[in-house]
MARTORTOR-135325 format. One record per residue (C-alpha): x, z, y. Coordinates in pm, whole numbers, padded with zeros to 5 digits, always signed. Layout:
XZY
...
//
This chain:
-00039-00012-00013
+00175-00051+00297
+00067+00142+00644
+00160+00200+01028
+00463+00418+01111
+00237+00684+01221
+00024+00679+00852
+00369+00751+00693
+00511+00940+00907
+00193+01154+00855
+00214+01100+00477
+00606+01233+00458
+00469+01467+00659
+00748+01440+00908
+00708+01242+01316
+00675+00907+01378
+01045+00935+01565
+01201+01115+01279
+01074+00761+01112
+01285+00555+01339
+01526+00768+01307
+01591+00687+00955
+01526+00325+01018
+01775+00270+01210
+02016+00425+01014
+01908+00246+00713
+01770+00545+00488
+01433+00381+00504
+01291-00015+00559
+00983-00146+00682
+00826-00389+00497
+00729-00632+00751
+00628-00685+01117
+00254-00789+01206
+00158-01070+01494
+00172-00704+01717
+00487-00702+01631
+00403-00332+01450
+00574-00233+01165
+00430-00182+00832
+00559+00027+00520
+00536+00022+00154
+00474+00436+00085
+00653+00377-00247
+00938+00199-00127
+01004+00444+00167
+00939+00692-00160
+01170+00607-00317
+01470+00504-00058
+01402+00873+00038
+01451+01025-00356
+01118+01196-00286
+00984+01334-00632
+00580+01355-00609
+00346+01559-00856
+00027+01608-00898
-00085+01983-01005
-00433+02127-01033
-00603+01836-01127
-00947+01920-01186
-01320+01731-01263
-01533+01846-00969
-01834+01614-01020
-01983+01296-01163
-02172+01030-00933
-02184+00706-00820
-01985+00554-00544
-02051+00205-00372
-01737+00051-00258
-01648-00372-00174
-01587-00448-00519
-01943-00261-00602
-02089+00027-00752
-01951+00216-01023
-01980+00598-01173
-01734+00809-01131
-01574+01126-01197
-01433+01299-00877
-01071+01452-00933
-00899+01726-00719
-00592+01777-00708
-00267+01980-00537
+00054+01695-00440
+00305+01772-00362
+00640+01540-00274
+01023+01684-00281
+01343+01569-00208
+01658+01715+00031
+01494+01592+00335
+01093+01674+00274
+00913+01926+00131
+00544+01868+00152
+00245+01971-00030
-00164+01834+00038
-00455+01792-00170
-00596+01464-00293
-00894+01388-00439
-00958+01038-00685
-01262+00897-00780
-01192+00730-01138
-01463+00516-01355
-01448+00451-01705
-01282+00096-01801
-01223+00060-01462
-00962+00289-01285
-00879+00444-00967
-01180+00311-00749
-01101+00565-00454
-00846+00768-00348
-00807+01023-00039
-00472+01201+00082
-00502+01488+00319
-00247+01717+00458
-00197+02061+00466
-00429+02101+00738
-00680+01901+00590
-00664+01611+00786
-00715+01275+00583
-00381+01096+00580
-00415+00845+00287
-00698+00625+00197
-00762+00360-00057
-01080+00181-00205
-01129-00053-00456
-01202-00367-00274
-01243-00674-00593
-01250-00568-00932
-01300-00876-01203
-01457-00752-01566
-01292-00938-01827
//
């Protein structure tokens, strides 16, 4: 997933200036720039570049229900978890929520920082059943 500099700073848990400094020092690289010259970062690539290890703890199924996305409507299990990111530069704990459908997989995901603010989300936009 590609995100803006503000979004990657929230996900990693550092200030935007720190992301710019790391980019200047070539510790990380933006994947591309938009037509408006805005940086876009690949979340997994940045995590790998910084040696960040991620884990999900305390996963619990809290609900079951229907969710509608651009790809359709799905019956999902709703799962919550605690996410942990750790490296020599970053140590962050947050919360997450996933909607998972049998035969489909991940339909929606949301990540929250320690203050409870939404910092990242993804949603299934297309699905071809073979």
